[in-house]
Steps between C-alpha positions, in 0.01 A plus 500: 500500500255231399395140477354266244405153385636293210251234383695249292333367187812295434850477644609796285184712449312679781216750530586775751304748713649757739413783738775765523552838667736750338622852575610684186637846436611707202628851433463719193602850388296731279466866401190670642278745315682797661838359386598387851667161538295241689619183674212266581537192722217246531479210747241226454386200705357209302326168558556271203332170405701336218382188314742318273671192361839371611719257308787330686801350323652183646863581419630369832327335793604765754480817286183549292475814281156618390317763296163656580245732338151620580247773575463703820219696663651795692314697769635844594471529878659839554677768294702795632692760303725799556555797268824702500510817290830664406458862389694589187427872533820663627321813618473595866246313710509176297491201739498123460191325639444149638152365571414271791407138420182523293230236468477398133278194562179679384667581166614142426316189380461250784492193273781447250626206296839383376673220310815345643787278388772358720778247546648339807651191656407266785767343721399177673568481875371168633143478374460880488638769269660842515438718194607824336297667224525804271167636373395788276145639509359687199219735607188470285284769663522880502544576872371862493125565513517878557813700401356831629459432872553732796884488463457671161334800666721512811843418350457517122554124457311341208530124450582325176302190416729205569522131580743340746763239408725350765782253546535280807754258641354252750643234729284252687418156630286221351347225711348212297165371627408141421167324534566127547236261370445149629542233231191280495643222282864409464616339176769265632617405151589859413680545835708182447576606143628834628727331754640270233560793263691684777707186561597488136 
């Protein structure tokens, strides 16, 4: 979920700024040091502040495709993880183990950055627009600040250093805001010329 502002430099080109909230999750499998199989699931809550440029194509009046690209500042609000260990020792007494939800926030960088590219289309409804957009974020920052946290001692989980990429599909609503300005001097000749040109 999120919101933003497009500041138009021209009819086609706009500078954009947004504030977004995202919940992301991923799962990975790895072999632990004791040869057990581990399944690790991580769930992250992010606040993201993307800045970018948007170029709109005037193919048709009602449907307006666009492309966008920019840079985002991403703040990690909360990070939880769960470790599942599957014993590969077939001897007696070998049991699988599942941890409770563990707090991984202390072992992650709070401030991260990314680069994004996207494409979408705006559909004109009256003076407003509906839009749909696909966007891909390339993580630029290593998320892990300490791979040997408490989960390593309690459950044998050691983090890799990694960055986070993600793909998103968004739908939304655009409301244009206009600031009318009072004309101090009217050039009647140019107005009459315009009327004549329309008549022709």
